[in-house]
C-alpha positions as CSV (number, residue, x, y, z in Angstrom):
1,X,124.8,76.6,98.5
2,X,121.3,75.0,98.4
3,X,120.8,75.8,102.0
4,X,121.7,79.6,101.4
5,X,119.3,79.6,98.4
6,X,116.5,78.4,100.6
7,X,117.2,81.1,103.1
8,X,117.2,83.8,100.5
9,X,113.8,82.4,99.0
10,X,112.3,82.4,102.6
11,X,113.5,86.0,103.2
12,X,112.1,87.2,99.8
13,X,108.7,85.5,100.7
14,X,108.7,87.1,104.1
15,X,109.5,90.5,102.6
16,X,106.5,90.2,100.2
17,X,104.1,89.4,102.8
18,X,105.3,92.1,105.3
19,X,105.6,94.8,102.7
20,X,103.4,97.8,103.1
21,X,100.1,97.6,101.2
22,X,100.0,99.1,97.8
23,X,96.3,100.1,97.9
24,X,94.5,102.1,100.4
25,X,92.1,100.5,102.8
26,X,90.4,103.9,103.1
27,X,87.4,104.9,101.0
28,X,86.5,108.4,100.0
29,X,83.2,107.9,101.8
30,X,85.1,107.5,105.0
31,X,87.3,110.6,104.2
32,X,84.3,112.7,103.4
33,X,82.1,111.6,106.3
34,X,85.0,112.3,108.7
35,X,85.6,115.7,107.4
36,X,82.0,116.7,107.2
37,X,82.3,118.3,110.6
38,X,84.6,121.0,109.0
39,X,82.6,122.2,106.0
40,X,80.7,125.0,107.7
41,X,84.0,126.4,109.0
42,X,85.9,126.0,105.8
43,X,83.0,127.9,104.0
44,X,81.9,130.5,106.5
45,X,84.9,130.9,108.8
46,X,84.3,131.9,112.3
47,X,85.5,130.1,115.4
48,X,87.2,126.7,114.5
49,X,84.8,123.9,115.9
50,X,86.6,121.4,118.2
51,X,84.6,118.7,116.3
52,X,86.3,119.7,113.2
53,X,89.8,119.3,114.8
54,X,88.7,116.0,116.2
55,X,87.9,114.9,112.7
56,X,91.3,116.2,111.3
57,X,93.2,114.3,113.9
58,X,91.1,111.2,113.4
59,X,91.7,111.2,109.7
60,X,95.4,111.8,110.3
61,X,95.4,108.7,112.5
62,X,93.6,106.6,110.0
63,X,95.9,107.4,107.3
64,X,99.0,105.6,108.5
65,X,100.3,103.9,105.2
66,X,101.5,105.7,102.0
67,X,98.6,104.4,100.0
68,X,96.1,105.6,102.7
69,X,97.7,109.1,102.8
70,X,97.7,109.2,98.9
71,X,94.0,108.2,99.0
72,X,93.0,110.9,101.6
73,X,94.9,113.4,99.5
74,X,93.0,112.5,96.4
75,X,89.6,112.3,98.1
76,X,90.0,115.7,99.8
77,X,91.0,117.3,96.5
78,X,87.9,115.6,94.7
79,X,85.4,116.5,97.5
80,X,86.7,120.0,97.8
81,X,86.0,120.7,94.2
82,X,82.3,119.8,94.8
83,X,81.9,122.2,97.7
84,X,81.0,125.7,96.6
85,X,82.5,128.8,98.6
86,X,85.4,127.1,100.3
87,X,87.8,129.5,101.8
88,X,91.2,128.2,100.3
89,X,93.3,129.8,103.1
90,X,91.2,128.1,105.8
91,X,91.5,124.9,103.9
92,X,95.3,125.2,103.6
93,X,95.8,126.0,107.2
94,X,93.2,123.7,108.8
95,X,95.7,120.9,109.7
96,X,98.0,123.3,111.4
97,X,95.1,125.1,113.2
98,X,94.3,121.7,114.7
99,X,97.8,120.8,115.7
100,X,98.4,118.3,112.9
101,X,101.7,118.6,111.0
102,X,101.6,117.4,107.4
103,X,104.7,117.2,105.1
104,X,102.7,118.5,102.0
105,X,100.6,121.4,101.1
106,X,96.8,121.3,101.2
107,X,95.0,122.6,98.2
108,X,93.3,121.7,94.9
109,X,96.7,121.8,93.0
110,X,98.4,119.4,95.3
111,X,100.0,116.5,93.3
112,X,99.2,113.7,95.6
113,X,101.4,111.3,93.6
114,X,104.4,113.5,94.1
115,X,104.1,113.7,97.8
116,X,103.3,110.1,98.2
117,X,105.8,108.1,96.2
118,X,108.8,106.3,97.6
119,X,111.4,108.7,96.3
120,X,109.8,111.7,98.0
121,X,109.2,109.8,101.3
122,X,112.8,108.6,101.3
123,X,114.2,112.1,100.4
124,X,112.1,114.4,102.4
125,X,110.6,112.7,105.4
126,X,112.2,111.4,108.5
127,X,111.7,107.9,109.3
128,X,109.2,108.6,112.1
129,X,107.0,110.2,109.4
130,X,106.9,107.4,107.0
């Protein structure tokens, strides 16, 4: 029984060290700097610059963990509220226009906590998305 107890203890310690981080490694500065390429398009419309899509894809690649995705969501909402004249339709469709598929809507009213909690991820996303 003591041997089994030691194995269980070792497995618990291993699980703790290999668990996904609970805090994001991304900063809002990184998010806003990356997305700065898109501001002119999102306020003035016109042709979608390839540099903007490169930024969208880059940010999507940077946000691989749930805390990172939540952080990006919150940072984009916060930064977007500071930018005057944003075309909300262009904002909402930007990921799709750049070939990035997201599992949540883009907008100022998006509840980032709702879309990036374990229950939502387990219920609505496929394993390859989490």
